[in-house]
C-alpha positions in Angstrom: 92.6 65.6 167.4 91.8 70.0 166.8 88.9 71.7 166.4 89.2 74.2 162.6 86.4 76.7 162.9 85.7 78.4 164.7 81.3 77.9 165.9 82.3 74.5 165.3 81.3 71.8 168.9 81.8 68.3 167.8 79.7 66.8 171.2 76.5 68.8 170.1 77.0 67.5 166.2 76.0 64.1 167.9 73.9 65.0 169.9 72.2 66.7 167.2 73.0 63.1 164.6 71.2 60.9 167.6 68.2 63.2 167.2 67.5 63.1 163.2 66.1 61.3 161.3 68.2 61.0 158.5 72.0 60.7 158.6 74.6 60.6 155.3 78.4 60.1 156.3 80.9 61.0 153.0 84.0 59.2 153.5 87.2 59.0 150.5 88.7 55.6 150.8 92.9 56.2 150.1 94.3 58.3 153.0 91.0 57.8 154.3 89.9 54.9 155.3 92.5 52.7 154.1 96.3 53.5 154.8 98.9 55.0 151.6 100.2 51.6 150.0 102.9 52.2 147.3 101.1 49.6 145.1 97.8 51.0 145.7 96.3 48.0 144.9 96.9 46.5 148.2 96.1 49.7 150.4 93.7 47.6 151.8 91.4 49.8 155.6 93.1 50.3 158.5 91.5 46.8 160.7 88.0 47.3 161.9 87.0 49.6 159.5 84.7 46.8 157.3 82.6 45.5 160.1 81.7 49.3 161.0 80.5 49.8 157.7 79.4 47.1 157.3 76.9 48.7 160.8 76.5 51.4 159.0 75.0 50.1 156.3 72.8 47.6 158.2 71.0 51.4 159.7 68.2 51.8 158.2 68.5 55.5 159.1 72.1 56.0 157.9 73.6 57.2 154.4 76.8 55.4 153.7 78.4 56.6 150.1 81.8 56.8 149.6 83.2 59.8 147.5 86.5 58.4 145.4 89.4 59.5 142.8 89.3 55.3 142.7 87.5 53.7 139.6 84.9 51.8 141.4 86.2 48.5 139.7 89.4 49.4 142.0 86.5 50.4 144.9 85.1 46.9 145.3 87.1 43.9 146.3 88.9 46.7 148.4 86.3 47.5 150.6 85.4 43.8 151.0 81.7 44.6 151.1 80.3 42.8 147.8 76.5 44.4 148.3 74.0 47.1 149.5 76.7 49.6 149.1 77.3 53.4 147.6 79.9 55.0 146.3 80.9 57.8 143.8 84.5 57.2 142.1 86.9 58.8 139.1 85.9 62.5 141.8 81.6 61.5 140.8 81.8 60.4 137.8 80.7 57.2 138.2 78.0 56.0 140.2 76.9 52.6 142.0 74.0 52.5 144.1 73.4 50.9 146.7 70.6 48.8 144.7 73.2 48.0 141.7 72.2 50.6 140.0 75.6 51.9 138.3 76.4 54.7 135.6 79.1 55.6 134.0 80.6 58.8 132.4 79.1 60.3 129.8 82.1 61.6 127.4 82.8 63.7 124.4 84.6 61.5 121.3 87.6 64.9 122.5 87.0 64.5 125.8 88.3 60.7 125.1 90.4 61.4 122.9 92.2 63.5 124.8 92.8 61.1 127.5 93.5 59.0 125.1 96.3 59.9 124.4 97.4 61.6 127.5 98.0 57.7 128.3 99.6 57.2 125.5 102.0 59.6 125.9 103.5 58.5 129.4 103.1 54.9 127.9 105.8 55.7 125.3 107.9 57.5 127.5 108.3 54.2 130.4 105.1 55.1 132.8 103.2 52.2 132.1 104.4 50.7 135.5 103.3 55.1 136.9 100.4 54.8 134.8 96.4 54.6 136.1 93.4 54.6 133.2 90.5 54.7 134.8 87.1 55.6 133.5 86.9 58.9 133.3 90.3 59.9 133.5 93.7 58.9 134.1 96.5 59.4 136.7 100.2 59.3 136.9 101.8 58.0 140.9 105.1 58.4 142.6 104.4 57.1 145.9 108.2 55.8 146.8 110.3 57.3 144.4 113.2 59.9 145.1 113.0 63.3 145.2 115.2 64.1 142.1 112.9 60.9 140.4 109.7 62.6 141.3 110.7 66.3 140.2 112.2 64.7 137.2 108.5 63.0 135.8 106.0 65.8 137.4 107.7 68.3 135.7 107.9 65.8 131.9 104.0 64.8 132.8 103.2 68.5 133.6 104.4 69.5 130.3 103.1 67.1 128.0 99.8 66.5 129.6 98.6 70.8 129.4 99.8 70.6 126.5 97.4 68.0 125.4 94.7 69.7 128.4 95.1 73.2 126.6 91.6 73.7 124.1 90.0 70.9 126.0 87.4 71.1 129.3 90.4 68.7 130.6 92.1 69.5 133.6 95.5 68.8 136.0 95.2 67.9 139.8 97.2 66.7 141.6 96.6 64.6 144.8 98.8 63.2 147.3 101.3 61.1 145.3 100.5 61.9 141.8 98.3 64.0 139.3 95.7 63.5 137.2 93.9 64.9 133.9 90.2 64.7 134.0 87.5 66.4 132.7 86.1 69.5 134.2 82.4 69.7 135.7 82.4 67.2 138.2 84.4 67.5 141.7 84.2 65.4 144.7 82.3 69.4 146.4 80.2 68.7 143.7 78.6 65.4 144.6 79.0 66.7 148.3 75.6 69.5 147.0 74.4 66.2 145.1 73.4 64.4 148.0 72.7 66.5 150.3 70.2 67.9 148.2 69.0 63.8 148.2 69.1 64.0 151.9 70.8 64.4 155.3 68.9 65.9 157.4 72.8 65.6 159.5 75.8 65.2 156.8 78.8 64.4 157.9 82.0 64.4 155.5 85.4 62.1 156.0 88.7 63.1 153.9 92.3 63.3 153.5 93.7 64.5 150.5 93.9 68.4 148.1 91.1 66.4 146.0 88.8 66.7 149.0 88.8 69.9 149.9 86.2 70.6 147.3 84.0 68.8 149.6 85.2 70.7 152.8 83.9 73.4 151.5 80.3 72.2 149.8 79.5 71.4 153.3 80.5 74.1 154.8 77.6 75.3 157.0 75.6 72.4 155.9 77.2 69.5 158.2 80.8 68.1 159.4 84.2 68.5 156.9 86.7 66.6 159.1 90.0 66.0 158.1 91.7 62.7 158.8 95.9 62.9 158.8 98.9 62.1 160.3 99.5 65.7 160.3 97.5 69.4 160.0 97.8 71.3 156.9 95.8 74.4 155.6 92.2 73.3 155.0 89.0 73.9 154.6 87.9 71.4 157.0 85.9 71.3 159.9 87.9 69.1 162.1 90.7 67.2 162.4 91.0 64.2 163.1 94.1 61.4 163.3 94.3 57.8 161.7 93.8 54.8 162.9 93.2 56.0 166.0 91.1 59.1 165.8 89.3 58.1 163.0 87.3 54.4 164.2 87.1 56.5 167.3 84.9 59.1 165.7 83.0 56.3 163.2 82.1 53.8 166.7 80.5 57.8 167.7 78.4 57.9 164.5 77.1 54.3 164.4 76.3 54.8 168.4 74.3 57.7 167.6 72.5 56.4 165.1 71.7 53.8 166.7 70.0 56.5 169.6 67.4 57.6 167.1 66.0 53.7 167.4 65.5 53.6 171.5 
């Protein structure tokens, strides 16, 4: 564990958390709650994470939200939590509320057509097994491939998808193990801003990837941004934790602090 920004006091944050009437815990999934897996549908949470999430969800004073680039339909079976959890999927383009209400993306015809064209091109290039089609974006995964093969796929995908995105409300984003084409106008930072405007006297966001940097910048000065990663990199987060031990330590401290308000 390492403090990354001057003025950040983790002990003081946890003490304040115990005194707060509202708490907001925002969590990325892949690379944060779960280790990366070449088979992305087998990326289950670290041992103990599901029990911790269940405890957090049982607390009336702790709002727990998953903020992920995955589609919600992919996340639910991995989380193993059937009801009562709030999820923002596809970087915020879809939302499942804790009461089960679902809001999907409202994409214009041109954007939808661009995403469809990108997926069809990838399939025609023999990338079906590496292609992920989500409700509001498409992605190519290359985790597990050699450096040379990865570079070739990345070069070809970037060239073609940039051409498709030209003149459209679409943009390319790299993530750990792949690249994604998604609509402009939504990212994890916007999700954090929205959630903080709704609730959360004491708030934290935990993430690992470059797509989480928008969230770290959004929560800066308003809560705690926590990088969860085996190695330290340049980041806007306030604290660095290594998974799974330090991650579980922090989440257990969060649960413990939430209980103090009711004592």
